[in-house]
KOLTORBA-635283 format. One line per 3 residues: their letters; for each residue y, x, z of N, C-alpha, C. Coordinates in Angstrom, 2 decimals, always signed. Example, Ala and Ser with C-alpha at 12.3 -4.5 7.8 and 13.67 -1.06 7.14 Angstrom:
BEGIN
AS> -5.69:+13.19:+7.80:-4.50:+12.30:+7.80:-3.30:+13.20:+7.80 | -2.25:+12.85:+7.08:-1.06:+13.67:+7.14:+0.03:+12.90:+7.87
END
This chain:
BEGIN
XXX> -12.98:-19.96:+149.20:-13.87:-21.11:+149.44:-14.16:-21.20:+150.93 | -13.78:-22.31:+151.54:-14.02:-22.51:+152.96:-15.35:-23.24:+153.13 | -16.29:-22.55:+153.77:-17.61:-23.12:+154.00:-17.90:-23.16:+155.49
XXX> -18.56:-24.21:+155.94:-19.07:-24.21:+157.30:-20.19:-23.17:+157.36 | -20.57:-22.76:+158.58:-21.63:-21.76:+158.71:-22.92:-22.24:+158.08 | -23.25:-23.52:+158.27:-24.47:-24.06:+157.70:-24.41:-24.08:+156.18
XXX> -23.29:-24.51:+155.63:-23.12:-24.53:+154.18:-23.17:-23.13:+153.61 | -22.61:-22.17:+154.35:-22.61:-20.79:+153.89:-24.03:-20.25:+153.78 | -24.89:-20.57:+154.74:-26.27:-20.11:+154.68:-27.04:-20.77:+153.54
XXX> -26.75:-22.02:+153.27:-27.38:-22.67:+152.11:-26.92:-21.98:+150.82 | -25.65:-21.63:+150.78:-25.10:-20.95:+149.61:-25.79:-19.61:+149.39 | -25.95:-18.84:+150.46:-26.54:-17.51:+150.35:-27.98:-17.56:+149.88
XXX> -28.78:-18.45:+150.44:-30.19:-18.48:+150.08:-30.37:-18.91:+148.63 | -29.48:-19.75:+148.14:-29.58:-20.17:+146.74:-29.18:-19.07:+145.77 | -28.48:-18.04:+146.30:-28.01:-16.98:+145.41:-28.75:-15.67:+145.63
XXX> -29.99:-15.76:+146.10:-30.85:-14.58:+146.13:-31.27:-14.17:+144.73 | -31.37:-15.17:+143.84:-31.77:-14.88:+142.47:-30.83:-13.86:+141.83 | -31.46:-12.87:+141.19:-30.74:-11.86:+140.40:-29.95:-10.86:+141.25
XXX> -30.12:-10.90:+142.57:-29.53:-9.86:+143.39:-30.23:-8.54:+143.06 | -29.46:-7.49:+142.92:-30.02:-6.19:+142.57:-30.58:-5.49:+143.80 | -31.82:-5.03:+143.68:-32.48:-4.25:+144.74:-33.05:-3.01:+144.08
XXX> -32.32:-1.90:+144.17:-32.75:-0.70:+143.45:-32.73:-0.98:+141.96 | -33.81:-0.62:+141.25:-33.85:-0.84:+139.80:-34.27:-2.26:+139.42 | -34.49:-3.12:+140.41:-35.02:-4.46:+140.15:-34.03:-5.55:+140.53
XXX> -34.28:-6.75:+140.02:-33.56:-7.94:+140.43:-34.53:-8.84:+141.19 | -33.99:-9.58:+142.14:-34.82:-10.53:+142.88:-34.96:-11.83:+142.11 | -36.13:-12.42:+142.23:-36.36:-13.78:+141.73:-36.91:-14.58:+142.90
XXX> -36.27:-15.69:+143.22:-36.68:-16.45:+144.41:-37.26:-17.80:+144.03 | -38.28:-18.18:+144.77:-38.84:-19.53:+144.71:-38.61:-20.15:+146.08 | -37.78:-21.17:+146.12:-37.38:-21.79:+147.39:-37.79:-23.25:+147.38
XXX> -38.60:-23.63:+148.37:-39.11:-24.99:+148.41:-38.79:-25.62:+149.77 | -38.26:-26.85:+149.75:-37.95:-27.52:+151.02:-39.22:-27.87:+151.78 | -39.15:-27.80:+153.10:-40.25:-28.24:+153.96:-40.00:-29.67:+154.40
XXX> -41.04:-30.28:+154.93:-40.88:-31.64:+155.43:-39.85:-31.69:+156.56 | -39.82:-30.62:+157.35:-38.85:-30.56:+158.44:-37.49:-30.19:+157.88 | -36.50:-30.97:+158.20:-35.16:-30.77:+157.66:-34.60:-29.41:+158.04
XXX> -33.97:-28.76:+157.06:-33.32:-27.48:+157.33:-34.22:-26.27:+157.19 | -35.49:-26.48:+156.81:-36.41:-25.37:+156.65:-36.78:-25.22:+155.17 | -36.98:-23.97:+154.76:-37.34:-23.69:+153.38:-38.43:-22.61:+153.33
XXX> -39.44:-22.85:+152.50:-40.38:-21.78:+152.16:-39.69:-20.88:+151.14 | -39.77:-19.58:+151.35:-39.11:-18.63:+150.46:-40.12:-17.58:+150.00 | -40.29:-17.46:+148.70:-41.06:-16.37:+148.10:-40.13:-15.56:+147.22
XXX> -40.12:-14.25:+147.42:-39.27:-13.37:+146.62:-40.12:-12.44:+145.77 | -39.83:-12.42:+144.48:-40.47:-11.52:+143.53:-39.42:-10.54:+143.01 | -39.87:-9.52:+142.32:-38.93:-8.63:+141.65:-39.13:-8.70:+140.13
XXX> -38.03:-8.55:+139.43:-38.04:-8.49:+137.96:-37.57:-7.11:+137.53 | -38.19:-6.56:+136.49:-37.70:-5.28:+135.96:-36.65:-5.54:+134.89 | -36.19:-4.46:+134.24:-35.09:-4.59:+133.28:-35.48:-5.39:+132.04
XXX> -36.79:-5.55:+131.80:-37.24:-6.32:+130.63:-37.47:-7.79:+130.96 | -37.32:-8.16:+132.23:-37.53:-9.54:+132.63:-38.92:-9.84:+133.14 | -39.78:-8.80:+133.20:-41.12:-9.02:+133.75:-41.04:-9.26:+135.25
XXX> -41.81:-10.23:+135.73:-41.81:-10.55:+137.14:-43.07:-10.00:+137.79 | -42.93:-9.52:+139.01:-44.09:-8.98:+139.72:-45.17:-10.05:+139.89 | -46.42:-9.61:+139.87:-47.55:-10.54:+139.98:-47.59:-11.16:+141.37
XXX> -47.25:-10.39:+142.39:-47.26:-10.89:+143.76:-45.85:-10.83:+144.33 | -45.52:-11.74:+145.25:-44.19:-11.69:+145.89:-44.10:-10.50:+146.83 | -42.88:-10.03:+147.07:-42.69:-8.96:+148.04:-42.32:-9.54:+149.41
XXX> -41.88:-10.78:+149.43:-41.58:-11.48:+150.68:-42.11:-12.90:+150.60 | -42.84:-13.31:+151.64:-43.23:-14.71:+151.80:-42.75:-15.12:+153.19 | -41.97:-16.18:+153.25:-41.45:-16.50:+154.56:-40.96:-17.92:+154.71
XXX> -40.54:-18.20:+155.92:-39.96:-19.49:+156.26:-38.54:-19.24:+156.76 | -37.58:-19.87:+156.11:-36.18:-19.70:+156.47:-35.66:-20.99:+157.07 | -34.94:-20.87:+158.17:-34.32:-22.03:+158.81:-32.80:-21.87:+158.78
XXX> -32.11:-22.95:+158.39:-30.65:-22.94:+158.41:-30.11:-23.03:+159.84 | -31.00:-23.33:+160.77:-30.58:-23.48:+162.15:-30.04:-24.88:+162.43 | -29.80:-25.13:+163.70:-29.19:-26.40:+164.11:-28.08:-26.05:+165.09
XXX> -26.91:-25.88:+164.54:-25.78:-25.41:+165.34:-25.43:-26.38:+166.47 | -25.70:-27.68:+166.23:-25.40:-28.66:+167.27:-26.35:-28.53:+168.47 | -27.49:-27.83:+168.26:-28.43:-27.59:+169.34:-28.44:-26.11:+169.76
XXX> -27.51:-25.34:+169.25:-27.46:-23.93:+169.60:-28.53:-23.08:+168.95 | -29.15:-23.59:+167.89:-30.20:-22.83:+167.18:-29.58:-22.22:+165.94 | -29.58:-20.91:+165.87:-28.97:-20.19:+164.76:-30.01:-19.89:+163.68
XXX> -29.57:-19.56:+162.46:-30.51:-19.31:+161.37:-31.51:-18.20:+161.70 | -32.72:-18.35:+161.18:-33.75:-17.34:+161.36:-34.64:-17.28:+160.13 | -35.30:-16.15:+159.97:-36.24:-15.92:+158.89:-37.51:-15.35:+159.49
XXX> -38.64:-16.02:+159.25:-39.95:-15.56:+159.72:-40.74:-15.16:+158.47 | -41.06:-13.87:+158.33:-41.52:-13.39:+157.03:-42.70:-12.44:+157.09 | -43.44:-12.44:+155.99:-44.38:-11.38:+155.64:-43.71:-10.51:+154.59
XXX> -43.76:-9.22:+154.80:-43.20:-8.26:+153.84:-44.34:-7.51:+153.18 | -44.47:-7.68:+151.87:-45.52:-6.99:+151.11:-44.91:-5.74:+150.48 | -45.25:-4.61:+151.04:-44.65:-3.35:+150.59:-45.17:-2.91:+149.23
XXX> -46.25:-3.55:+148.80:-46.91:-3.13:+147.57:-46.98:-4.32:+146.61 | -46.65:-4.09:+145.34:-46.79:-5.13:+144.33:-47.11:-4.46:+143.00 | -47.15:-5.24:+141.95:-47.43:-4.67:+140.62:-46.94:-5.63:+139.55
XXX> -46.76:-5.08:+138.37:-46.50:-5.89:+137.19:-47.80:-6.05:+136.41 | -47.88:-7.08:+135.60:-49.11:-7.37:+134.88:-49.56:-6.17:+134.06 | -50.86:-5.89:+134.13:-51.49:-4.79:+133.40:-51.03:-3.41:+133.85
XXX> -50.46:-3.33:+135.04:-50.05:-2.03:+135.59:-50.65:-1.84:+136.97 | -50.65:-0.59:+137.41:-51.18:-0.26:+138.73:-50.19:-0.69:+139.83 | -50.71:-1.03:+141.01:-49.82:-1.36:+142.13:-48.95:-0.16:+142.51
XXX> -47.79:-0.44:+143.06:-46.91:+0.61:+143.54:-46.21:+0.15:+144.80 | -45.74:+1.13:+145.59:-45.01:+0.83:+146.82:-43.52:+0.77:+146.52 | -42.84:-0.19:+147.12:-41.39:-0.30:+146.92:-40.65:+0.94:+147.38
XXX> -41.21:+1.62:+148.37:-40.56:+2.83:+148.89:-40.47:+3.93:+147.84 | -41.27:+3.82:+146.77:-41.25:+4.83:+145.71:-40.07:+4.62:+144.76 | -39.36:+3.53:+144.89:-38.35:+3.14:+143.91:-36.96:+3.04:+144.53
XXX> -36.24:+4.13:+144.58:-34.81:+4.13:+144.96:-34.50:+3.39:+146.26 | -35.26:+3.69:+147.30:-35.01:+3.08:+148.62:-35.00:+1.55:+148.57 | -35.90:+0.99:+147.77:-35.93:-0.48:+147.61:-36.15:-1.21:+148.92
XXX> -36.97:-0.65:+149.80:-37.26:-1.34:+151.06:-35.97:-1.55:+151.86 | -35.22:-0.48:+152.03:-33.98:-0.57:+152.80:-33.00:-1.53:+152.14 | -32.86:-1.45:+150.82:-31.92:-2.31:+150.11:-32.34:-3.78:+150.20
XXX> -33.65:-4.02:+150.16:-34.14:-5.39:+150.29:-33.76:-5.96:+151.65 | -33.98:-5.20:+152.72:-33.69:-5.71:+154.06:-32.19:-5.88:+154.28 | -31.39:-5.03:+153.67:-29.94:-5.25:+153.77:-29.56:-6.59:+153.14
XXX> -30.19:-6.91:+152.02:-29.93:-8.19:+151.34:-30.42:-9.36:+152.18 | -31.63:-9.24:+152.73:-32.16:-10.32:+153.57:-31.28:-10.54:+154.79 | -30.74:-9.46:+155.32:-29.87:-9.59:+156.49:-28.65:-10.43:+156.24
XXX> -28.22:-10.50:+154.99:-27.04:-11.30:+154.65:-27.31:-12.79:+154.80 | -28.60:-13.18:+154.82:-28.94:-14.59:+154.99:-28.77:-15.05:+156.43 | -28.77:-14.10:+157.34:-28.84:-14.44:+158.75:-27.45:-14.34:+159.38
XXX> -26.99:-15.46:+159.90:-25.66:-15.49:+160.53:-25.66:-14.69:+161.82 | -24.47:-14.41:+162.32:-24.35:-13.72:+163.60:-25.10:-14.49:+164.68 | -25.90:-13.76:+165.45:-26.70:-14.38:+166.50:-28.06:-14.84:+166.03
XXX> -28.32:-14.79:+164.71:-29.61:-15.21:+164.18:-30.67:-14.11:+164.30 | -31.89:-14.43:+163.85:-33.01:-13.51:+164.04:-33.87:-13.40:+162.78 | -34.55:-12.26:+162.67:-35.56:-12.04:+161.63:-36.85:-11.63:+162.34
XXX> -37.93:-12.30:+162.00:-39.25:-11.98:+162.51:-40.09:-11.42:+161.36 | -40.74:-10.29:+161.57:-41.55:-9.68:+160.52:-42.96:-9.46:+161.06 | -43.95:-10.00:+160.38:-45.34:-9.78:+160.79:-45.73:-8.33:+160.54
XXX> -46.44:-7.74:+161.51:-46.99:-6.41:+161.27:-48.49:-6.48:+160.95 | -48.96:-7.67:+160.60:-50.36:-7.86:+160.22:-50.51:-8.25:+158.75 | -49.42:-8.15:+157.99:-49.44:-8.59:+156.59:-50.49:-7.84:+155.77
XXX> -50.64:-6.55:+156.00:-51.62:-5.78:+155.24:-53.04:-6.25:+155.52 | -53.30:-6.65:+156.76:-54.62:-7.19:+157.11:-54.80:-8.57:+156.50 | -53.75:-9.38:+156.56:-53.83:-10.75:+156.04:-54.15:-10.77:+154.56
XXX> -53.50:-9.89:+153.78:-53.69:-9.88:+152.33:-54.52:-8.70:+151.83 | -55.08:-7.94:+152.74:-56.03:-6.87:+152.40:-55.45:-5.87:+151.41 | -54.36:-5.22:+151.80:-53.85:-4.10:+151.02:-53.41:-3.01:+151.98
XXX> -53.23:-1.82:+151.46:-52.86:-0.68:+152.29:-51.35:-0.67:+152.52 | -50.95:-0.54:+153.77:-49.53:-0.44:+154.09:-49.35:+0.47:+155.29 | -48.99:+1.72:+155.06:-48.78:+2.63:+156.19:-47.72:+2.14:+157.17
XXX> -46.67:+1.46:+156.69:-45.62:+1.05:+157.62:-46.07:-0.09:+158.54 | -46.91:-0.98:+158.05:-47.45:-2.02:+158.91:-48.46:-1.42:+159.89 | -49.32:-0.55:+159.38:-50.34:+0.05:+160.23:-49.72:+0.86:+161.37
XXX> -48.72:+1.66:+161.04:-48.11:+2.50:+162.07:-47.33:+1.66:+163.08 | -46.59:+0.66:+162.59:-45.88:-0.23:+163.51:-46.85:-0.92:+164.45 | -47.94:-1.38:+163.90:-48.97:-2.07:+164.70:-49.55:-1.14:+165.76
XXX> -49.84:+0.10:+165.39:-50.41:+1.05:+166.34:-49.45:+1.32:+167.49 | -48.16:+1.51:+167.16:-47.18:+1.79:+168.21:-47.07:+0.61:+169.17 | -46.98:-0.60:+168.63:-46.79:-1.77:+169.49:-48.06:-2.12:+170.25
XXX> -49.21:-1.82:+169.67:-50.46:-2.16:+170.35:-50.82:-1.19:+171.46 | -50.47:+0.10:+171.31:-50.76:+0.96:+172.46:-49.61:+0.97:+173.46 | -48.55:+0.23:+173.11:-47.50:-0.13:+174.06:-46.97:+1.06:+174.86
XXX> -46.73:+2.15:+174.16:-46.11:+3.28:+174.84:-44.65:+2.95:+175.10 | -44.25:+2.92:+176.36:-42.88:+2.48:+176.67:-41.81:+3.43:+176.16 | -42.20:+4.67:+175.82:-41.19:+5.64:+175.38:-40.77:+5.44:+173.92
XXX> -41.60:+4.78:+173.12:-41.28:+4.61:+171.70:-40.60:+3.25:+171.51 | -39.31:+3.23:+171.22:-38.62:+1.95:+171.03:-39.12:+1.24:+169.77 | -39.24:-0.08:+169.79:-39.64:-0.81:+168.58:-38.76:-0.49:+167.38
XXX> -37.48:-0.20:+167.62:-36.57:+0.11:+166.52:-36.99:+1.38:+165.78 | -37.72:+2.27:+166.44:-38.12:+3.53:+165.82:-39.38:+3.40:+164.97 | -40.04:+2.24:+165.02:-41.19:+2.01:+164.15:-40.69:+1.79:+162.72
XXX> -41.56:+1.91:+161.73:-41.11:+1.70:+160.34:-40.52:+0.31:+160.09 | -41.16:-0.74:+160.61:-40.60:-2.08:+160.41:-39.35:-2.28:+161.26 | -39.30:-1.65:+162.43:-38.11:-1.72:+163.25:-36.91:-1.09:+162.57
XXX> -37.14:+0.03:+161.91:-36.07:+0.70:+161.17:-35.51:-0.21:+160.08 | -36.39:-0.93:+159.38:-35.92:-1.84:+158.34:-35.13:-3.01:+158.94 | -35.55:-3.49:+160.09:-34.79:-4.55:+160.75:-33.41:-4.05:+161.14
XXX> -33.31:-2.80:+161.55:-32.00:-2.23:+161.85:-31.09:-2.30:+160.63 | -31.63:-1.96:+159.46:-30.81:-1.96:+158.26:-30.50:-3.37:+157.76 | -31.19:-4.37:+158.31:-30.84:-5.76:+157.98:-29.65:-6.24:+158.81
XXX> -29.20:-5.40:+159.75:-28.06:-5.77:+160.58:-28.43:-6.15:+162.00 | -29.72:-6.09:+162.33:-30.15:-6.41:+163.69:-29.97:-5.19:+164.59 | -29.47:-5.40:+165.79:-29.27:-4.30:+166.73:-30.13:-4.44:+167.98
XXX> -30.67:-5.63:+168.19:-31.59:-5.85:+169.32:-32.97:-6.08:+168.73 | -33.82:-5.07:+168.81:-35.12:-5.10:+168.13:-36.23:-5.08:+169.17 | -37.11:-6.07:+169.07:-38.12:-6.30:+170.10:-39.50:-6.30:+169.46
XXX> -40.48:-5.80:+170.22:-41.84:-5.79:+169.72:-42.77:-6.61:+170.59 | -43.75:-7.27:+169.95:-44.78:-8.02:+170.68:-44.21:-9.05:+171.64 | -43.12:-9.66:+171.24:-42.51:-10.69:+172.08:-42.77:-12.07:+171.50
XXX> -42.89:-12.12:+170.18:-42.97:-13.41:+169.50:-44.30:-13.57:+168.78 | -45.40:-13.51:+169.52:-46.72:-13.74:+168.92:-46.94:-15.23:+168.77 | -47.33:-15.64:+167.57:-47.58:-17.05:+167.30:-48.99:-17.17:+166.73
XXX> -49.86:-17.86:+167.46:-51.24:-18.07:+167.03:-51.90:-16.75:+166.62 | -51.68:-15.73:+167.41:-52.34:-14.45:+167.17:-51.72:-13.59:+166.10 | -50.62:-14.04:+165.49:-49.98:-13.27:+164.43:-48.86:-12.43:+165.03
XXX> -49.08:-11.12:+165.15:-48.11:-10.24:+165.79:-46.86:-10.08:+164.97 | -45.71:-10.11:+165.65:-44.43:-9.98:+164.98:-43.54:-8.99:+165.72 | -42.72:-8.32:+164.96:-41.62:-7.56:+165.51:-40.36:-8.33:+165.13
XXX> -39.40:-8.38:+166.05:-38.24:-9.26:+165.84:-36.94:-8.49:+165.96 | -35.98:-8.89:+165.15:-34.64:-8.32:+165.21:-33.63:-9.42:+165.42 | -32.67:-9.17:+166.31:-31.64:-10.15:+166.64:-30.27:-9.58:+166.31
XXX> -29.44:-10.40:+165.65:-28.06:-10.02:+165.40:-27.18:-10.44:+166.58 | -26.11:-9.71:+166.77:-25.16:-10.09:+167.82:-24.28:-11.22:+167.31 | -23.78:-12.03:+168.23:-22.94:-13.16:+167.81:-21.47:-12.98:+168.15
XXX> -21.13:-11.83:+168.75:-19.71:-11.52:+168.98:-19.57:-10.03:+169.24 | -18.35:-9.56:+169.29:-18.09:-8.13:+169.39:-18.62:-7.54:+170.69 | -18.52:-8.29:+171.78:-18.99:-7.77:+173.07:-20.51:-7.58:+173.07
XXX> -21.23:-8.56:+172.50:-22.69:-8.45:+172.42:-23.09:-7.34:+171.46 | -22.36:-7.20:+170.36:-22.62:-6.11:+169.40:-22.50:-4.76:+170.10 | -21.47:-4.62:+170.92:-21.27:-3.36:+171.65:-22.42:-3.12:+172.63
XXX> -22.84:-4.18:+173.31:-23.94:-4.06:+174.27:-25.24:-3.70:+173.57 | -25.57:-4.42:+172.48:-26.80:-4.12:+171.74:-26.78:-2.68:+171.23 | -25.64:-2.27:+170.69:-25.53:-0.91:+170.13:-25.68:+0.14:+171.22
XXX> -25.04:-0.09:+172.35:-25.13:+0.85:+173.47:-26.57:+0.97:+173.97 | -27.24:-0.17:+174.13:-28.63:-0.16:+174.59:-29.55:+0.55:+173.60 | -29.34:+0.28:+172.32:-30.16:+0.93:+171.29:-29.93:+2.43:+171.28
XXX> -28.68:+2.82:+171.37:-28.33:+4.24:+171.39:-28.99:+4.95:+172.57 | -28.89:+4.36:+173.74:-29.47:+4.97:+174.94:-30.98:+5.08:+174.84 | -31.62:+4.02:+174.35:-33.08:+4.04:+174.30:-33.60:+5.05:+173.28
XXX> -32.92:+5.15:+172.15:-33.36:+6.10:+171.13:-33.14:+7.54:+171.60 | -32.02:+7.80:+172.24:-31.76:+9.14:+172.75:-32.74:+9.51:+173.87 | -33.05:+8.55:+174.72:-34.03:+8.80:+175.77:-35.39:+9.14:+175.16
XXX> -35.76:+8.41:+174.11:-37.03:+8.67:+173.44:-37.05:+10.08:+172.84 | -35.98:+10.46:+172.16:-35.96:+11.78:+171.52:-35.96:+12.92:+172.54 | -35.52:+12.64:+173.75:-35.52:+13.68:+174.78:-36.84:+13.73:+175.56
XXX> -37.75:+12.79:+175.30:-39.03:+12.76:+176.00:-40.03:+13.69:+175.32 | -41.07:+14.13:+176.03:-42.07:+15.02:+175.44:-42.82:+14.33:+174.29 | -43.18:+15.12:+173.29:-43.96:+14.61:+172.16:-45.39:+14.34:+172.62
XXX> -45.93:+13.21:+172.22:-47.32:+12.88:+172.56:-48.26:+13.60:+171.60 | -48.95:+14.60:+172.09:-49.80:+15.42:+171.23:-50.90:+14.62:+170.55 | -51.38:+13.58:+171.23:-52.47:+12.77:+170.65:-52.01:+11.86:+169.52
XXX> -50.70:+11.75:+169.36:-50.17:+10.86:+168.32:-49.11:+11.60:+167.51 | -49.44:+12.79:+167.07:-48.46:+13.66:+166.40:-47.88:+13.02:+165.14 | -48.72:+12.40:+164.32:-48.23:+11.80:+163.06:-47.30:+10.63:+163.37
XXX> -47.71:+9.78:+164.28:-46.88:+8.64:+164.66:-45.55:+9.11:+165.23 | -45.63:+10.10:+166.12:-44.42:+10.63:+166.73:-43.46:+11.21:+165.70 | -44.00:+11.94:+164.73:-43.16:+12.56:+163.71:-42.35:+11.51:+162.96
XXX> -43.00:+10.42:+162.57:-42.33:+9.37:+161.81:-41.34:+8.60:+162.67 | -41.75:+8.24:+163.89:-40.88:+7.46:+164.76:-39.65:+8.26:+165.18 | -39.83:+9.54:+165.44:-38.68:+10.35:+165.85:-37.70:+10.53:+164.68
XXX> -38.22:+10.65:+163.48:-37.33:+10.73:+162.33:-36.58:+9.42:+162.13 | -37.27:+8.29:+162.31:-36.60:+6.99:+162.23:-35.50:+6.88:+163.28 | -35.77:+7.35:+164.48:-34.78:+7.31:+165.56:-33.54:+8.12:+165.18
XXX> -33.75:+9.28:+164.58:-32.62:+10.12:+164.16:-31.79:+9.44:+163.07 | -32.48:+8.81:+162.13:-31.78:+8.11:+161.04:-30.90:+6.99:+161.60 | -31.45:+6.22:+162.54:-30.68:+5.13:+163.13:-29.50:+5.66:+163.93
XXX> -29.72:+6.69:+164.72:-28.62:+7.26:+165.50:-27.52:+7.81:+164.60 | -27.92:+8.39:+163.49:-26.93:+8.89:+162.54:-26.10:+7.73:+161.97 | -26.76:+6.60:+161.72:-26.05:+5.42:+161.21:-25.13:+4.82:+162.27
XXX> -25.51:+4.96:+163.53:-24.70:+4.41:+164.62:-23.51:+5.30:+164.97 | -23.54:+6.56:+164.56:-22.51:+7.51:+164.95:-21.09:+7.03:+164.66 | -20.80:+6.51:+163.46:-19.42:+6.05:+163.20:-18.99:+4.93:+164.12
XXX> -19.94:+4.07:+164.53:-19.61:+2.96:+165.44:-19.29:+3.50:+166.82 | -20.10:+4.45:+167.29:-19.89:+5.01:+168.63:-18.59:+5.80:+168.71 | -18.16:+6.37:+167.58:-17.00:+7.25:+167.59:-15.68:+6.54:+167.31
X> -15.71:+5.22:+167.22:-14.47:+4.48:+166.96:-13.46:+4.65:+168.09
END
């Protein structure tokens, strides 16, 4: 099937339904916006019996982009790490077969080369629930320690697994809503550059002294950095 890039992105977003994410299937509610090419996207999970989660795990705005204006597809999203089924206690997706990572890999398929994903790190505050990964990402980006790369934060790590190699923090604040952003490369040369820069920054971070005042944050971020570097190893060794 020969599809234009724009048609391909429309195809992908329509086929989020029933995609497997760990033990669950995705259920999507997609609504057109008044602005052409934009869609509101809410993603829920279904269990093996067909029960749907009470709350969505993703609420976002997806744009097909405008290739004639050089604007590539993007997704601006809230990620709810915690949800529940009716009459059951809330649970974290991280407790279920690496669901977080698998979800972001799936979301990354929506974004064409050169496109971007924006993730709010204030979602837990907005909807008043506990989320260690939002809280820790927020703390790292707010105290702006230059040694900790945004990619090493919990949300940055998930953006890496969505296929983004250029990960930025506190660059895209909109009306006070803090976001961490991931950008995909649009060609092999840019992919090599993004990968090289990420590799260097993560290795520099791991070789820097541990901040004693932030031992818990450091422990998590350094482990994330190691996981990403391990994933990059096959690319670097080609």
